[in-house]
TIRO-2110 file (N, C-alpha, C; in Angstrom, 1 decimal):
// TIRO-2110
15.1, -43.9, -3.3, N, 1, A
14.1, -43.2, -4.1, CA, 1, A
14.4, -41.7, -4.2, C, 1, A
14.1, -41.1, -5.3, N, 2, A
14.3, -39.7, -5.6, CA, 2, A
13.0, -39.0, -5.8, C, 2, A
12.9, -37.8, -5.3, N, 3, A
11.7, -37.0, -5.5, CA, 3, A
12.2, -35.6, -6.0, C, 3, A
11.2, -34.9, -6.6, N, 4, A
11.5, -33.6, -7.1, CA, 4, A
10.8, -32.6, -6.2, C, 4, A
11.6, -31.6, -5.7, N, 5, A
11.0, -30.5, -4.9, CA, 5, A
10.9, -29.3, -5.8, C, 5, A
9.8, -28.6, -5.7, N, 6, A
9.7, -27.4, -6.5, CA, 6, A
9.3, -26.2, -5.7, C, 6, A
9.7, -25.0, -6.1, N, 7, A
9.5, -23.8, -5.5, CA, 7, A
8.8, -22.9, -6.4, C, 7, A
7.8, -22.1, -5.9, N, 8, A
7.1, -21.1, -6.8, CA, 8, A
6.6, -20.0, -6.0, C, 8, A
6.2, -18.9, -6.8, N, 9, A
5.6, -17.7, -6.2, CA, 9, A
4.2, -17.7, -6.6, C, 9, A
3.3, -17.3, -5.7, N, 10, A
1.9, -17.2, -5.9, CA, 10, A
1.4, -16.0, -5.2, C, 10, A
0.2, -15.6, -5.7, N, 11, A
-0.4, -14.4, -5.0, CA, 11, A
-1.2, -13.6, -6.0, C, 11, A
-1.5, -12.3, -5.6, N, 12, A
-2.3, -11.4, -6.4, CA, 12, A
-1.7, -10.0, -6.3, C, 12, A
-2.4, -9.0, -6.7, N, 13, A
-1.9, -7.7, -6.7, CA, 13, A
-1.5, -7.2, -5.3, C, 13, A
-2.1, -7.8, -4.3, N, 14, A
-2.0, -7.2, -2.9, CA, 14, A
-1.0, -8.1, -2.1, C, 14, A
-0.8, -9.3, -2.4, N, 15, A
0.1, -10.2, -1.6, CA, 15, A
0.7, -11.3, -2.4, C, 15, A
2.0, -11.5, -2.2, N, 16, A
2.6, -12.6, -2.9, CA, 16, A
3.4, -13.4, -1.8, C, 16, A
3.6, -14.7, -2.1, N, 17, A
4.3, -15.5, -1.2, CA, 17, A
5.1, -16.6, -1.9, C, 17, A
6.1, -17.1, -1.3, N, 18, A
6.8, -18.3, -1.9, CA, 18, A
6.3, -19.5, -1.2, C, 18, A
6.2, -20.6, -2.1, N, 19, A
5.8, -21.9, -1.6, CA, 19, A
6.7, -22.9, -2.1, C, 19, A
6.7, -24.1, -1.5, N, 20, A
7.4, -25.2, -2.0, CA, 20, A
6.6, -26.5, -1.7, C, 20, A
6.9, -27.5, -2.5, N, 21, A
6.2, -28.8, -2.3, CA, 21, A
7.0, -29.9, -3.0, C, 21, A
6.6, -31.1, -2.9, N, 22, A
7.2, -32.2, -3.6, CA, 22, A
6.2, -32.8, -4.6, C, 22, A
6.8, -33.2, -5.7, N, 23, A
5.9, -34.0, -6.7, CA, 23, A
5.5, -35.3, -6.0, C, 23, A
4.4, -35.8, -6.4, N, 24, A
3.9, -37.1, -5.8, CA, 24, A
4.7, -38.3, -6.3, C, 24, A
5.4, -38.1, -7.4, N, 25, A
6.1, -39.3, -8.0, CA, 25, A
7.5, -39.5, -7.4, C, 25, A
7.9, -40.7, -7.4, N, 26, A
9.3, -41.1, -7.0, CA, 26, A
10.0, -41.9, -8.1, C, 26, A
11.3, -41.7, -8.1, N, 27, A
12.1, -42.5, -9.1, CA, 27, A
13.2, -43.2, -8.4, C, 27, A
13.5, -44.4, -8.9, N, 28, A
14.5, -45.2, -8.3, CA, 28, A
15.9, -44.8, -8.9, C, 28, A
15.9, -44.4, -10.2, N, 29, A
17.1, -44.0, -10.9, CA, 29, A
17.3, -42.5, -10.9, C, 29, A
18.4, -42.0, -10.4, N, 30, A
18.7, -40.6, -10.3, CA, 30, A
18.7, -40.0, -11.7, C, 30, A
19.3, -40.7, -12.7, N, 31, A
19.3, -40.1, -14.1, CA, 31, A
17.9, -39.9, -14.7, C, 31, A
17.0, -40.8, -14.4, N, 32, A
15.6, -40.6, -14.8, CA, 32, A
15.0, -39.4, -14.1, C, 32, A
15.2, -39.3, -12.8, N, 33, A
14.7, -38.1, -12.1, CA, 33, A
15.2, -36.8, -12.7, C, 33, A
16.5, -36.8, -13.0, N, 34, A
17.1, -35.6, -13.6, CA, 34, A
16.5, -35.3, -15.0, C, 34, A
16.2, -36.3, -15.8, N, 35, A
15.6, -36.1, -17.1, CA, 35, A
14.2, -35.6, -16.9, C, 35, A
13.5, -36.1, -15.9, N, 36, A
12.1, -35.6, -15.7, CA, 36, A
12.2, -34.1, -15.2, C, 36, A
13.1, -33.7, -14.4, N, 37, A
13.3, -32.4, -14.0, CA, 37, A
13.6, -31.5, -15.2, C, 37, A
14.4, -31.9, -16.1, N, 38, A
14.8, -31.2, -17.3, CA, 38, A
13.5, -30.9, -18.1, C, 38, A
12.7, -32.0, -18.3, N, 39, A
11.5, -31.8, -19.1, CA, 39, A
10.5, -30.9, -18.4, C, 39, A
10.4, -30.9, -17.1, N, 40, A
9.5, -30.0, -16.4, CA, 40, A
9.9, -28.6, -16.6, C, 40, A
11.2, -28.3, -16.6, N, 41, A
11.7, -27.0, -16.8, CA, 41, A
11.5, -26.5, -18.3, C, 41, A
11.7, -27.4, -19.2, N, 42, A
11.4, -27.1, -20.6, CA, 42, A
10.0, -26.8, -20.8, C, 42, A
9.1, -27.6, -20.3, N, 43, A
7.7, -27.4, -20.4, CA, 43, A
7.3, -26.1, -19.8, C, 43, A
7.8, -25.8, -18.6, N, 44, A
7.5, -24.5, -17.9, CA, 44, A
7.9, -23.3, -18.8, C, 44, A
9.1, -23.3, -19.3, N, 45, A
9.6, -22.2, -20.1, CA, 45, A
8.7, -22.0, -21.4, C, 45, A
8.3, -23.1, -22.0, N, 46, A
7.4, -23.1, -23.2, CA, 46, A
6.0, -22.6, -22.8, C, 46, A
5.4, -23.1, -21.8, N, 47, A
4.1, -22.7, -21.3, CA, 47, A
4.1, -21.2, -20.9, C, 47, A
5.1, -20.8, -20.2, N, 48, A
5.2, -19.4, -19.7, CA, 48, A
5.4, -18.5, -20.9, C, 48, A
6.1, -18.9, -22.0, N, 49, A
6.2, -18.0, -23.1, CA, 49, A
4.9, -17.8, -23.8, C, 49, A
4.0, -18.8, -23.8, N, 50, A
2.7, -18.7, -24.4, CA, 50, A
1.7, -17.9, -23.6, C, 50, A
1.8, -18.0, -22.3, N, 51, A
0.9, -17.4, -21.4, CA, 51, A
1.3, -16.0, -20.9, C, 51, A
2.6, -15.7, -21.1, N, 52, A
3.1, -14.4, -20.6, CA, 52, A
3.2, -13.4, -21.6, C, 52, A
2.2, -13.2, -22.4, N, 53, A
2.2, -12.2, -23.5, CA, 53, A
2.3, -10.8, -23.1, C, 53, A
2.0, -10.5, -21.8, N, 54, A
2.0, -9.1, -21.4, CA, 54, A
3.4, -8.6, -21.1, C, 54, A
4.4, -9.5, -21.0, N, 55, A
5.8, -9.2, -20.7, CA, 55, A
6.5, -8.4, -21.8, C, 55, A
7.3, -7.4, -21.4, N, 56, A
8.1, -6.7, -22.4, CA, 56, A
9.3, -7.5, -22.9, C, 56, A
9.7, -8.5, -22.1, N, 57, A
10.8, -9.3, -22.5, CA, 57, A
10.3, -10.7, -23.0, C, 57, A
9.3, -10.6, -23.9, N, 58, A
8.7, -11.8, -24.4, CA, 58, A
9.7, -12.6, -25.2, C, 58, A
9.9, -13.8, -24.8, N, 59, A
10.9, -14.7, -25.5, CA, 59, A
10.1, -15.8, -26.2, C, 59, A
10.2, -16.0, -27.5, N, 60, A
9.6, -17.1, -28.1, CA, 60, A
10.3, -18.4, -27.9, C, 60, A
9.6, -19.3, -27.2, N, 61, A
10.2, -20.6, -26.9, CA, 61, A
9.4, -21.7, -27.7, C, 61, A
10.1, -22.5, -28.4, N, 62, A
9.5, -23.5, -29.2, CA, 62, A
9.0, -24.7, -28.3, C, 62, A
7.9, -25.4, -28.8, N, 63, A
7.4, -26.5, -28.1, CA, 63, A
8.5, -27.6, -28.0, C, 63, A
8.7, -28.2, -26.8, N, 64, A
9.7, -29.3, -26.7, CA, 64, A
9.3, -30.4, -27.6, C, 64, A
10.3, -31.0, -28.2, N, 65, A
10.1, -32.0, -29.2, CA, 65, A
9.4, -33.3, -28.7, C, 65, A
9.6, -33.5, -27.4, N, 66, A
9.0, -34.7, -26.8, CA, 66, A
7.5, -34.4, -26.4, C, 66, A
7.1, -33.2, -26.4, N, 67, A
5.7, -32.8, -26.0, CA, 67, A
4.8, -33.2, -27.1, C, 67, A
3.8, -34.1, -26.8, N, 68, A
2.9, -34.6, -27.9, CA, 68, A
1.5, -34.0, -27.8, C, 68, A
1.3, -32.9, -27.2, N, 69, A
0.0, -32.2, -27.2, CA, 69, A
0.0, -31.0, -28.1, C, 69, A
-1.0, -30.8, -28.9, N, 70, A
-1.1, -29.7, -29.8, CA, 70, A
-1.0, -28.4, -29.0, C, 70, A
-0.2, -27.4, -29.5, N, 71, A
0.0, -26.1, -28.9, CA, 71, A
-1.3, -25.4, -28.6, C, 71, A
-2.3, -25.5, -29.5, N, 72, A
-3.5, -24.7, -29.3, CA, 72, A
-4.2, -25.0, -28.0, C, 72, A
-4.0, -26.2, -27.4, N, 73, A
-4.7, -26.6, -26.2, CA, 73, A
-4.3, -25.7, -25.0, C, 73, A
-3.1, -25.1, -25.2, N, 74, A
-2.6, -24.3, -24.1, CA, 74, A
-2.8, -22.9, -24.3, C, 74, A
-3.2, -22.4, -25.4, N, 75, A
-3.4, -21.0, -25.7, CA, 75, A
-4.8, -20.6, -25.2, C, 75, A
-4.9, -19.4, -24.6, N, 76, A
-6.1, -18.9, -24.1, CA, 76, A
-7.1, -18.7, -25.2, C, 76, A
-8.3, -19.1, -25.0, N, 77, A
-9.3, -18.8, -26.0, CA, 77, A
-9.4, -19.8, -27.2, C, 77, A
-8.6, -20.8, -27.1, N, 78, A
-8.6, -21.9, -28.2, CA, 78, A
-9.1, -23.2, -27.6, C, 78, A
END
């Protein structure tokens, strides 16, 4: 069985920390797990580009073709 471990930074203006955890899902096939990891990365890049409008290095990332939710549901205020 294969699992995906993820690392992230969290915190506020006064304190930040690194955390890690495992997704609750397991895969029997390594290739399927790799494809899921690829999609997680694609979705994160797309979501971050929509939510990170304060950045000076704003990069426009198009919605992944496999993503079937309307973009507006992820935009603030919509």
